[in-house]
C-alpha positions as CSV (number, residue, x, y, z in Angstrom):
1,X,47.7,30.5,-38.9
2,X,46.5,31.2,-42.4
3,X,42.8,31.9,-42.9
4,X,40.4,28.9,-43.3
5,X,37.0,28.6,-44.8
6,X,34.2,26.2,-44.5
7,X,34.3,23.2,-46.7
8,X,30.6,23.5,-47.1
9,X,28.9,25.2,-50.0
10,X,25.7,27.2,-49.3
11,X,23.6,24.5,-51.0
12,X,25.1,21.7,-48.9
13,X,23.8,21.1,-45.4
14,X,26.3,20.9,-42.5
15,X,27.7,17.4,-42.3
16,X,27.1,17.3,-38.5
17,X,23.5,18.4,-38.9
18,X,22.6,15.9,-41.7
19,X,22.4,12.2,-42.3
20,X,22.5,10.2,-39.0
21,X,24.2,13.2,-37.4
22,X,20.9,15.1,-37.8
23,X,19.0,15.6,-34.5
24,X,15.9,13.5,-33.6
25,X,13.2,15.3,-31.7
26,X,10.9,12.4,-30.7
27,X,11.3,11.2,-27.2
28,X,10.4,7.6,-26.2
29,X,9.5,6.4,-22.7
30,X,10.7,2.9,-21.9
31,X,9.4,1.1,-25.0
32,X,9.7,-2.7,-25.5
33,X,12.0,-3.7,-28.4
34,X,12.2,-6.9,-30.5
35,X,15.5,-8.7,-30.8
36,X,17.2,-11.7,-32.3
37,X,19.9,-13.8,-30.8
38,X,20.5,-14.5,-27.1
39,X,20.8,-11.6,-24.6
40,X,23.4,-12.5,-22.0
41,X,22.0,-13.0,-18.5
42,X,24.6,-10.5,-17.1
43,X,22.6,-7.7,-18.8
44,X,19.4,-8.4,-17.0
45,X,18.3,-5.5,-14.8
46,X,21.0,-3.2,-16.2
47,X,21.0,-0.4,-18.7
48,X,23.3,1.0,-21.4
49,X,23.0,4.8,-21.9
50,X,24.8,7.0,-24.4
51,X,25.0,10.8,-24.4
52,X,25.4,13.2,-27.3
53,X,24.5,16.6,-28.7
54,X,21.0,16.9,-30.2
55,X,20.2,20.5,-31.0
56,X,16.6,21.3,-30.2
57,X,17.0,24.6,-32.1
58,X,17.9,23.6,-35.6
59,X,16.1,26.2,-37.8
60,X,19.1,27.1,-40.0
61,X,21.2,24.3,-41.3
62,X,23.6,26.8,-42.9
63,X,24.6,28.3,-39.5
64,X,27.8,27.8,-37.7
65,X,27.6,24.4,-35.9
66,X,30.0,21.9,-34.4
67,X,29.7,18.3,-33.5
68,X,30.4,19.2,-29.8
69,X,27.5,21.7,-29.8
70,X,23.9,20.8,-29.1
71,X,21.5,20.0,-26.3
72,X,22.3,16.8,-24.4
73,X,20.1,13.8,-25.2
74,X,20.4,10.5,-23.5
75,X,19.6,7.3,-25.5
76,X,19.3,4.1,-23.5
77,X,18.4,0.4,-23.7
78,X,17.3,-1.1,-20.4
79,X,17.1,-4.9,-20.0
80,X,14.1,-5.5,-17.9
81,X,14.1,-8.8,-16.0
82,X,11.3,-11.2,-16.9
83,X,9.8,-14.0,-14.8
84,X,12.2,-16.5,-16.4
85,X,15.5,-16.7,-14.5
86,X,18.3,-14.9,-16.3
87,X,16.1,-13.7,-19.2
88,X,15.4,-10.0,-20.0
89,X,13.5,-7.9,-22.4
90,X,15.1,-4.8,-23.9
91,X,13.4,-1.5,-23.7
92,X,14.5,1.7,-25.5
93,X,14.3,5.2,-23.9
94,X,15.6,8.6,-25.0
95,X,15.2,11.9,-23.3
96,X,16.5,15.4,-23.6
97,X,18.4,16.5,-20.5
98,X,16.4,19.3,-19.0
99,X,19.2,21.8,-18.6
100,X,18.5,25.5,-17.9
101,X,19.6,26.3,-21.5
102,X,17.2,23.6,-23.0
103,X,14.2,24.7,-20.9
104,X,14.8,28.4,-21.7
105,X,15.1,27.6,-25.4
106,X,11.8,25.7,-25.7
107,X,9.9,28.4,-23.7
108,X,11.3,31.2,-25.9
109,X,9.9,30.3,-29.4
110,X,11.1,33.7,-30.8
111,X,14.7,32.6,-30.4
112,X,15.6,30.7,-33.6
113,X,19.3,29.9,-33.0
114,X,21.0,28.2,-30.0
115,X,21.5,30.3,-26.9
116,X,25.3,29.5,-26.7
117,X,27.8,30.5,-29.4
118,X,29.0,27.5,-31.5
119,X,32.5,26.2,-31.0
120,X,32.9,26.8,-34.8
121,X,32.5,30.5,-34.2
122,X,35.1,30.5,-31.5
123,X,37.6,28.3,-33.5
124,X,37.3,29.9,-36.9
125,X,40.2,32.3,-37.7
126,X,37.8,34.1,-40.1
127,X,35.4,35.0,-37.2
128,X,36.1,38.6,-36.7
129,X,36.6,40.1,-33.3
130,X,33.2,41.9,-33.7
131,X,31.5,38.6,-34.6
132,X,32.8,36.8,-31.5
133,X,32.1,39.7,-29.2
134,X,28.6,40.0,-30.5
135,X,27.9,36.3,-30.1
136,X,29.2,36.3,-26.5
137,X,27.2,39.5,-25.7
138,X,24.1,37.8,-27.3
139,X,24.5,34.9,-24.9
140,X,24.9,37.3,-21.9
141,X,21.8,39.2,-23.0
142,X,19.7,36.0,-23.2
143,X,20.9,34.9,-19.8
144,X,20.0,38.3,-18.3
145,X,16.6,38.3,-20.2
146,X,15.9,34.9,-18.7
147,X,16.0,36.5,-15.2
148,X,13.4,39.2,-16.1
149,X,9.6,39.0,-15.9
150,X,8.0,36.8,-18.5
151,X,10.6,34.1,-18.4
152,X,9.6,30.5,-17.5
153,X,13.2,29.3,-17.0
154,X,16.1,31.2,-15.5
155,X,19.5,30.3,-17.0
156,X,21.6,29.8,-13.9
157,X,24.1,27.4,-15.6
158,X,25.1,27.3,-19.2
159,X,26.1,23.6,-19.5
160,X,24.2,21.6,-22.1
161,X,25.3,18.3,-20.4
162,X,25.9,16.7,-23.8
163,X,29.1,14.8,-23.6
164,X,29.3,11.7,-21.3
165,X,27.5,9.9,-18.4
166,X,28.8,8.0,-15.4
167,X,27.8,6.6,-12.1
168,X,29.0,7.6,-8.7
169,X,27.8,7.0,-5.1
170,X,24.1,6.4,-6.0
171,X,23.9,9.0,-8.8
172,X,24.0,8.8,-12.6
173,X,25.7,12.0,-13.8
174,X,25.6,13.6,-17.3
175,X,28.6,15.8,-18.0
176,X,29.9,18.7,-20.1
177,X,32.9,20.9,-19.3
178,X,30.8,24.1,-19.3
179,X,29.3,23.4,-16.0
180,X,28.7,20.9,-13.1
181,X,27.3,17.4,-13.8
182,X,23.6,16.9,-14.1
183,X,22.0,14.0,-12.2
184,X,19.5,11.8,-14.1
185,X,17.4,8.9,-12.9
186,X,17.7,5.4,-14.3
187,X,16.2,3.6,-16.1
188,X,13.7,6.3,-17.4
189,X,16.4,9.0,-17.9
190,X,14.4,11.7,-16.2
191,X,16.4,14.8,-15.2
192,X,16.9,15.3,-11.4
193,X,19.1,18.4,-11.1
194,X,22.6,19.9,-11.0
195,X,25.2,18.1,-8.8
196,X,27.5,20.5,-6.9
197,X,29.9,17.9,-5.4
198,X,27.9,17.6,-2.2
199,X,24.3,16.9,-3.3
200,X,22.0,17.2,-6.3
201,X,19.0,19.4,-6.8
202,X,15.8,17.4,-6.3
203,X,17.3,15.1,-3.6
204,X,15.8,17.0,-0.7
205,X,17.6,18.2,2.4
206,X,20.1,21.1,2.4
207,X,23.9,21.0,2.5
208,X,24.9,24.6,3.3
209,X,28.6,24.0,2.6
210,X,29.8,25.3,-0.8
211,X,30.4,22.8,-3.5
212,X,32.3,23.0,-6.8
213,X,33.4,26.6,-7.4
214,X,33.4,27.5,-3.8
215,X,32.4,31.1,-3.0
216,X,33.1,34.4,-4.5
217,X,32.5,36.3,-7.7
218,X,34.2,33.8,-10.0
219,X,32.5,30.7,-8.5
220,X,30.4,30.2,-11.7
221,X,33.6,29.8,-13.7
222,X,35.5,27.7,-11.1
223,X,32.7,25.1,-11.1
224,X,33.2,24.2,-14.8
225,X,34.0,20.5,-14.7
226,X,35.7,18.1,-17.0
227,X,33.4,16.0,-19.1
228,X,35.4,12.9,-18.1
229,X,35.5,12.5,-14.3
230,X,37.0,9.3,-13.1
231,X,35.7,6.9,-10.5
232,X,38.2,4.7,-8.6
233,X,36.9,1.1,-8.8
234,X,38.4,0.3,-5.4
235,X,37.9,3.5,-3.3
236,X,34.8,4.7,-5.2
237,X,36.2,8.2,-5.1
238,X,35.1,10.6,-7.9
239,X,38.0,12.6,-9.3
240,X,37.5,15.8,-11.4
241,X,39.2,18.9,-12.5
242,X,37.9,22.4,-13.3
243,X,39.4,24.5,-16.1
244,X,38.9,28.3,-16.1
245,X,40.0,31.5,-17.8
246,X,41.8,33.0,-14.8
247,X,44.9,32.0,-12.8
248,X,45.7,29.4,-11.6
249,X,43.5,28.1,-14.5
250,X,42.9,24.6,-13.2
251,X,41.4,23.4,-9.9
252,X,41.0,19.9,-8.7
253,X,38.4,18.0,-6.7
254,X,37.9,14.6,-5.1
255,X,34.5,13.5,-3.9
256,X,34.5,10.5,-1.6
257,X,31.6,8.1,-1.4
258,X,29.1,8.6,1.4
259,X,27.0,5.5,0.9
260,X,28.1,2.2,2.3
261,X,29.2,-0.1,-0.5
262,X,26.6,-2.7,-1.3
263,X,24.1,-1.1,1.0
264,X,22.9,1.9,-1.0
265,X,19.4,0.7,-1.1
266,X,19.1,1.0,2.6
267,X,20.9,4.4,2.3
268,X,23.4,3.7,5.1
269,X,26.1,6.3,5.2
270,X,29.8,6.0,6.0
271,X,32.2,8.5,7.4
272,X,34.0,9.5,4.3
273,X,37.5,10.8,3.8
274,X,37.3,14.6,3.8
275,X,36.6,15.8,0.2
276,X,39.1,17.9,-1.8
277,X,37.2,20.8,-3.4
278,X,38.7,23.4,-5.8
279,X,42.3,22.7,-4.9
280,X,44.6,24.8,-7.2
281,X,47.0,23.0,-9.6
282,X,50.1,25.2,-10.0
283,X,52.3,25.6,-13.1
284,X,49.7,26.2,-15.8
285,X,50.5,29.4,-17.6
286,X,47.3,30.2,-19.6
287,X,43.7,29.1,-20.2
288,X,43.5,25.8,-22.2
289,X,40.9,23.6,-23.7
290,X,41.2,20.6,-21.4
291,X,38.8,17.7,-22.0
292,X,40.3,14.7,-20.2
293,X,43.0,13.6,-17.7
294,X,44.7,10.5,-16.4
295,X,44.2,8.9,-13.0
296,X,46.1,6.0,-11.5
297,X,45.5,4.5,-8.1
298,X,47.9,7.0,-6.5
299,X,48.6,9.8,-9.0
300,X,46.7,12.3,-11.2
301,X,47.9,13.5,-14.6
302,X,46.8,17.0,-15.9
303,X,47.5,17.7,-19.6
304,X,48.6,21.3,-20.4
305,X,48.6,21.1,-24.3
306,X,49.1,23.9,-26.8
307,X,45.3,24.1,-27.5
308,X,44.1,27.3,-25.9
309,X,40.6,28.3,-24.9
310,X,41.2,31.9,-23.9
311,X,39.2,35.1,-24.6
312,X,42.5,37.0,-24.3
313,X,43.4,35.4,-27.6
314,X,41.3,38.1,-29.3
315,X,43.8,40.7,-28.1
316,X,46.5,38.7,-29.9
317,X,44.4,38.5,-33.1
318,X,43.8,34.8,-32.6
319,X,40.6,32.8,-32.3
320,X,39.3,32.1,-28.8
321,X,40.2,28.5,-29.5
322,X,43.6,28.3,-31.0
323,X,46.3,25.6,-31.6
324,X,50.0,26.5,-31.4
325,X,51.9,24.0,-33.6
326,X,55.1,25.5,-32.4
327,X,54.2,25.1,-28.7
328,X,54.9,22.3,-26.3
329,X,52.8,19.7,-24.6
330,X,53.2,19.5,-20.8
331,X,52.0,16.7,-18.5
332,X,51.6,17.5,-14.8
333,X,51.8,14.5,-12.5
334,X,51.0,14.7,-8.8
335,X,50.0,12.5,-5.8
336,X,46.2,12.1,-5.7
337,X,45.7,14.2,-2.6
338,X,48.6,16.7,-3.1
339,X,48.1,18.7,-6.3
340,X,50.6,21.2,-4.9
341,X,53.4,18.6,-5.5
342,X,53.0,18.6,-9.3
343,X,55.9,17.5,-11.5
344,X,55.9,18.8,-15.1
345,X,57.0,16.8,-18.1
346,X,57.5,18.5,-21.5
347,X,57.4,17.1,-25.0
348,X,56.4,17.8,-28.6
349,X,53.0,19.5,-29.3
350,X,49.9,17.4,-29.7
351,X,46.2,17.2,-28.9
352,X,44.7,14.6,-26.6
353,X,41.0,14.6,-26.1
354,X,40.7,11.1,-24.5
355,X,42.9,9.0,-22.2
356,X,42.4,5.3,-22.0
357,X,44.0,4.3,-18.7
358,X,46.7,5.2,-16.2
359,X,48.6,3.0,-13.7
360,X,51.7,2.8,-11.5
361,X,54.7,0.6,-12.1
362,X,58.2,0.0,-10.8
363,X,61.0,-0.8,-13.2
364,X,64.7,-1.8,-12.7
365,X,67.0,0.3,-14.7
366,X,70.8,0.6,-15.1
367,X,70.5,4.2,-16.2
368,X,69.7,5.6,-12.7
369,X,71.7,5.5,-9.5
370,X,68.7,4.0,-7.7
371,X,68.0,0.5,-9.0
372,X,64.3,0.8,-8.8
373,X,62.5,3.6,-10.6
374,X,58.8,4.4,-9.8
375,X,56.7,5.4,-12.8
376,X,53.2,6.6,-13.7
377,X,52.0,5.3,-17.1
378,X,49.4,6.8,-19.4
379,X,47.6,5.5,-22.5
380,X,46.0,8.2,-24.6
381,X,44.7,8.9,-28.0
382,X,47.3,11.3,-29.4
383,X,46.6,13.6,-32.3
384,X,49.5,15.4,-34.0
385,X,47.4,18.5,-34.6
386,X,44.1,20.1,-33.7
387,X,42.5,19.1,-37.1
388,X,39.6,17.3,-35.4
389,X,38.5,20.6,-33.7
390,X,38.2,22.2,-37.1
391,X,36.7,19.3,-39.1
392,X,34.0,18.7,-36.5
393,X,32.9,22.3,-37.3
394,X,33.1,21.7,-41.0
395,X,36.2,23.9,-41.3
396,X,39.5,23.2,-43.0
397,X,42.4,23.2,-40.5
398,X,44.5,26.4,-40.8
399,X,48.1,26.2,-42.1
400,X,50.7,27.4,-39.7
401,X,52.3,30.7,-40.8
402,X,55.5,29.9,-39.1
403,X,57.7,26.9,-40.0
404,X,57.3,24.1,-37.5
405,X,60.7,22.9,-36.2
406,X,62.0,19.8,-37.9
407,X,62.0,17.8,-34.7
408,X,58.4,18.6,-34.1
409,X,57.1,17.7,-37.6
410,X,54.9,14.6,-37.7
411,X,52.4,13.1,-40.1
412,X,48.7,13.7,-39.5
413,X,47.6,10.9,-37.2
414,X,45.5,9.9,-34.1
415,X,47.1,6.8,-32.5
416,X,47.0,5.0,-29.1
417,X,50.1,6.3,-27.4
418,X,52.1,5.0,-24.3
419,X,53.7,7.5,-22.0
420,X,55.9,6.6,-19.0
421,X,56.7,9.3,-16.5
422,X,59.5,8.8,-14.0
423,X,58.4,10.1,-10.6
424,X,61.0,8.6,-8.3
425,X,63.9,9.2,-8.0
426,X,62.7,12.6,-9.0
427,X,64.7,15.2,-10.9
428,X,61.9,17.7,-10.1
429,X,63.2,21.1,-9.3
430,X,62.0,24.7,-9.1
431,X,61.1,25.3,-12.8
432,X,60.9,29.1,-12.2
433,X,64.7,29.1,-11.6
434,X,65.4,26.7,-14.4
435,X,67.7,24.6,-12.1
436,X,68.6,21.0,-12.5
437,X,67.5,18.5,-15.1
438,X,64.1,18.3,-16.6
439,X,61.7,15.6,-15.4
440,X,62.1,12.5,-17.5
441,X,59.5,10.9,-19.9
442,X,61.1,7.4,-20.1
443,X,58.9,6.2,-23.0
444,X,56.6,7.9,-25.5
445,X,55.6,6.1,-28.6
446,X,52.5,4.7,-30.4
447,X,51.4,1.1,-29.8
448,X,49.9,0.8,-33.3
449,X,49.9,2.8,-36.6
450,X,46.1,2.4,-37.1
451,X,43.8,5.4,-36.2
452,X,42.3,4.9,-32.7
453,X,39.8,7.0,-30.7
454,X,37.0,6.7,-28.2
455,X,39.0,4.4,-25.9
456,X,37.5,2.5,-22.9
457,X,38.7,-0.1,-20.5
458,X,36.9,-2.7,-18.3
459,X,35.9,-0.6,-15.3
460,X,37.0,-3.1,-12.7
461,X,40.7,-2.9,-13.9
462,X,40.9,0.8,-14.6
463,X,43.7,2.7,-12.8
464,X,45.7,-0.6,-12.8
465,X,47.7,-2.4,-15.5
466,X,44.8,-3.5,-17.7
467,X,45.6,-5.9,-20.5
468,X,42.9,-4.7,-23.0
469,X,41.8,-1.3,-24.3
470,X,38.7,-1.1,-26.5
471,X,38.0,1.7,-29.0
472,X,37.1,2.8,-32.5
473,X,38.9,3.1,-35.9
474,X,38.3,3.4,-39.6
475,X,39.0,0.9,-42.3
476,X,39.4,1.8,-46.0
477,X,40.6,5.3,-45.4
478,X,43.6,7.2,-43.9
479,X,43.1,9.2,-40.8
480,X,43.4,12.5,-42.7
481,X,40.9,11.4,-45.3
482,X,38.5,10.3,-42.5
483,X,38.6,13.7,-41.0
484,X,38.0,15.3,-44.4
485,X,34.3,14.4,-43.9
486,X,32.0,13.6,-41.0
487,X,33.7,11.1,-38.7
488,X,32.1,7.7,-38.9
489,X,33.2,4.5,-37.2
490,X,33.2,1.3,-39.2
491,X,35.6,-0.7,-37.0
492,X,35.6,-1.6,-33.3
493,X,39.0,-2.6,-31.9
494,X,40.4,-4.5,-29.0
495,X,44.1,-3.8,-28.3
496,X,46.2,-6.1,-26.1
497,X,48.2,-3.2,-24.7
498,X,50.1,-5.4,-22.2
499,X,51.6,-7.4,-25.1
500,X,52.4,-4.3,-27.2
501,X,53.9,-2.4,-24.3
502,X,56.1,-5.4,-23.4
503,X,57.3,-5.6,-27.0
504,X,58.0,-1.9,-27.1
505,X,60.0,-2.1,-23.8
506,X,62.1,-4.9,-25.2
507,X,62.9,-3.0,-28.4
508,X,61.9,0.6,-27.8
509,X,60.7,2.5,-30.9
510,X,62.0,6.0,-31.7
511,X,60.7,8.4,-29.0
512,X,57.6,10.4,-30.0
513,X,57.4,9.3,-33.7
514,X,58.0,5.6,-33.2
515,X,55.4,2.8,-33.3
516,X,55.4,-0.7,-32.0
517,X,53.1,-2.2,-34.5
518,X,53.4,-0.5,-37.9
519,X,50.6,-2.4,-39.8
520,X,47.8,-0.4,-41.3
521,X,44.1,-1.5,-40.9
522,X,44.1,-3.6,-44.1
523,X,47.1,-5.6,-42.9
524,X,45.5,-6.1,-39.4
525,X,42.2,-7.3,-41.0
526,X,44.1,-9.7,-43.2
527,X,45.8,-11.4,-40.2
528,X,44.7,-14.9,-39.2
529,X,47.0,-15.1,-36.2
530,X,44.9,-16.2,-33.2
531,X,47.5,-14.5,-30.9
532,X,47.4,-11.1,-32.8
533,X,47.5,-8.3,-30.2
534,X,45.0,-6.3,-32.3
535,X,41.5,-7.7,-33.0
536,X,39.0,-5.8,-35.1
537,X,35.3,-6.2,-35.5
538,X,34.7,-4.7,-39.0
539,X,31.2,-3.4,-39.6
540,X,29.3,-4.6,-42.8
541,X,29.6,-2.3,-45.7
542,X,27.5,0.8,-45.2
543,X,27.0,0.2,-41.5
544,X,28.5,2.4,-38.8
545,X,29.0,1.9,-35.1
546,X,29.5,4.2,-32.1
547,X,31.7,4.1,-29.0
548,X,31.5,0.5,-27.5
549,X,31.2,-0.3,-23.8
550,X,32.3,-3.5,-22.1
551,X,30.1,-5.7,-19.9
552,X,31.9,-8.6,-18.2
553,X,30.7,-12.2,-18.0
554,X,30.0,-13.4,-14.5
555,X,32.9,-15.7,-13.5
556,X,34.7,-15.0,-16.8
557,X,37.9,-16.8,-17.7
558,X,39.8,-13.7,-18.7
559,X,39.7,-9.9,-18.6
560,X,38.1,-9.7,-22.1
561,X,35.5,-12.4,-21.3
562,X,32.3,-10.4,-21.9
563,X,30.5,-8.3,-24.5
564,X,30.8,-5.0,-26.2
565,X,27.6,-2.9,-26.6
566,X,27.2,-0.4,-29.4
567,X,24.5,1.4,-31.3
568,X,24.8,0.8,-35.1
569,X,23.1,2.3,-38.1
570,X,22.7,1.1,-41.7
571,X,23.2,4.1,-44.1
572,X,21.3,2.3,-46.8
573,X,18.3,3.9,-45.1
574,X,19.4,7.4,-46.2
575,X,17.5,9.0,-49.1
576,X,19.0,10.3,-52.3
577,X,19.9,13.6,-50.7
578,X,21.8,11.8,-47.9
579,X,19.1,12.6,-45.3
580,X,17.4,10.2,-42.9
581,X,13.7,9.5,-43.5
582,X,11.4,9.4,-40.5
583,X,11.3,5.7,-40.8
584,X,15.0,5.2,-40.3
585,X,16.0,3.1,-37.3
586,X,19.1,2.1,-35.4
587,X,20.0,-1.2,-33.7
588,X,22.0,-2.1,-30.7
589,X,24.5,-4.9,-31.3
590,X,25.9,-7.1,-28.5
591,X,29.3,-8.4,-29.7
592,X,31.5,-11.1,-28.1
593,X,34.5,-9.2,-26.9
594,X,36.6,-12.3,-26.5
595,X,36.6,-13.3,-30.2
596,X,35.6,-9.9,-31.6
597,X,33.7,-11.7,-34.3
598,X,30.2,-12.9,-33.1
599,X,27.2,-10.7,-32.7
600,X,25.3,-12.6,-30.0
601,X,22.2,-10.4,-30.2
602,X,20.7,-7.5,-32.1
603,X,18.1,-5.2,-30.6
604,X,15.8,-3.4,-33.0
605,X,15.1,0.2,-31.8
606,X,11.9,2.1,-32.5
607,X,13.9,5.0,-34.1
608,X,17.5,5.9,-35.0
609,X,20.1,7.0,-32.5
610,X,22.2,9.8,-33.8
611,X,26.0,9.4,-34.1
612,X,27.0,10.8,-30.6
613,X,29.7,10.8,-28.0
614,X,30.1,8.8,-24.8
615,X,28.1,6.2,-22.9
616,X,28.3,3.9,-19.9
617,X,26.9,0.6,-18.8
618,X,24.9,0.7,-15.5
619,X,24.6,-2.6,-13.6
620,X,21.4,-3.9,-12.0
621,X,22.8,-3.1,-8.6
622,X,23.6,0.5,-9.6
623,X,20.1,1.0,-11.1
624,X,18.5,-0.4,-8.0
625,X,20.7,1.5,-5.5
626,X,20.2,5.0,-6.6
627,X,19.7,7.7,-4.0
628,X,16.1,8.8,-3.4
629,X,14.7,11.7,-5.4
630,X,12.1,14.1,-4.1
631,X,11.4,15.9,-7.3
632,X,12.3,15.8,-11.0
633,X,12.8,18.6,-13.4
634,X,9.8,18.8,-15.8
635,X,8.9,20.6,-19.0
636,X,7.1,23.8,-18.2
637,X,3.7,24.5,-19.8
638,X,4.1,27.1,-22.6
639,X,1.7,29.9,-21.8
640,X,-0.2,31.9,-24.4
641,X,-0.9,35.6,-24.2
642,X,-2.5,36.6,-20.9
643,X,-5.1,39.3,-21.6
644,X,-5.6,40.0,-17.9
645,X,-2.2,41.6,-17.4
646,X,-1.9,45.4,-17.1
647,X,-1.0,47.7,-20.0
648,X,2.5,48.1,-18.6
649,X,2.8,44.3,-18.5
650,X,1.6,43.9,-22.1
651,X,4.1,46.6,-23.2
652,X,6.9,44.7,-21.4
653,X,5.9,41.4,-23.0
654,X,5.8,42.9,-26.4
655,X,9.2,44.5,-25.8
656,X,10.5,41.2,-24.6
657,X,9.3,39.5,-27.7
658,X,10.9,42.1,-29.8
659,X,14.2,41.6,-27.9
660,X,14.1,37.9,-28.4
661,X,13.5,38.2,-32.1
662,X,16.3,40.7,-32.4
663,X,18.6,38.4,-30.5
664,X,17.7,35.4,-32.7
């Protein structure tokens, strides 16, 4: 890769630390909000919560920073039931997630920059080996210092829990791949404690069995967990993977439910299927940046893509995070409970940060000796390069030094892609001996030419052949142009994937580069066809949305009968320098998902919600049926100088203060 430089001048603030990307530091308890329109009765008692990075330490706007950095902050709107049947009052709440890193930061005022190195530092080819080593050593030094006298918070885990949030078995869990999930309490969003796969801190009791990471010297690394665990809507199992720097590089876990469905409030337990913890997934050859995966009702899909996250890259004169445009993308498909039986499928290089859905199917084909062919299908947001990794750190993407093979050259894009993997009859063989045929990807093409990211599906139909996928896009700009600045969402999209896949099956597009629906966003918006498989809710000029989440209508007439919830922001509130005044506020819009046109209600929030990452809808039953909590994490009191300590104690505290300032 050729060198890159920041697209930011010294006089311009970082785009992901300014405007509505800039952090907010005021936290609200549950606070009543005004609204207009009609709030659907299905929302009563539930809560929408969105996670995202919100750096508490933001002294230097010119520093290295990345959209994926930052301390986790949850922003929620709870719909409190009123005395009138079916009516609710919205209440806004936002809270920092009290991770070890966050608590250590606020109790160490001498430290002026974040404890953890920025992803920008790790991904920038201009970061020297010395710079990266020093940034890592600085983090290690601060972790060690947190364990010495004078610390109010020990850093046991380095996760900032800033990426997503989900519900499983009586727990709301905030996630980030640098550690285990963190349990929080609904609806107030108080922090409970780390969840190790068996129980959470703060729940009381003691489960002596090892959880994520198992035992041994490297258990701290083996517990690093995907930011996108999956919950099976039928079995209520939680499925996760753990990506590390050492062979076998990926481990896999399944956590069965232990509370009786529908009876969590009474805390009745069931005899669960035995959990799978830290099972190795074979066939991965190096450490990779793995963010998401696919899960059907019977199979799991691990993605081994040419985006490495490997300290050994430094030995090769590469950044710790590096994309190989001449590499190959590999998909590992295995039965849910048997990761040792992985089948690998290989194709052109790409990046996939988010999958939309995965399901099983059986097709009849004349191309195989067996009439019936069993398949696992995957819908994913496929990028043709790692440009997003760089642009989110305000870096220009590097240009490959080596020519990319003609058959692997593709235009810059991020599209909703369909993959179909043949699993039976299998051509799987011992890859180490290069015998037999390669496993077959029967179909791999885009459903639409429009940019598409932040996908989601109605939860009750995930892991099955869902008809609709919801997500985000941009209108009025190409994908490449959109990534040339901070990513902002001005279009929410509903895609009838069932119709587009059927169309593609009937007349298959060119493998890899082909597309079923070749229209751009302007052509889609101009369509008046009521049966159009792509429906777009276009934001008003100057307004931007965030990842939407679907809430179904009770007794709805179709899969899409319900509402999309999204935080929105009017950038007309920005001042002349492009910054948000203190008075700037966001709204939550409740959009009719069936017609993708009507805003049925607008909730006016007491402050703005920064452009963030992923959220979830929690039903009233889930909020009410959370497991009991014995204690919550709390903010420690910040102590002043204690004059009663010994001379040696005062000397150590002065030395400690000097060390903290030196490490800042």
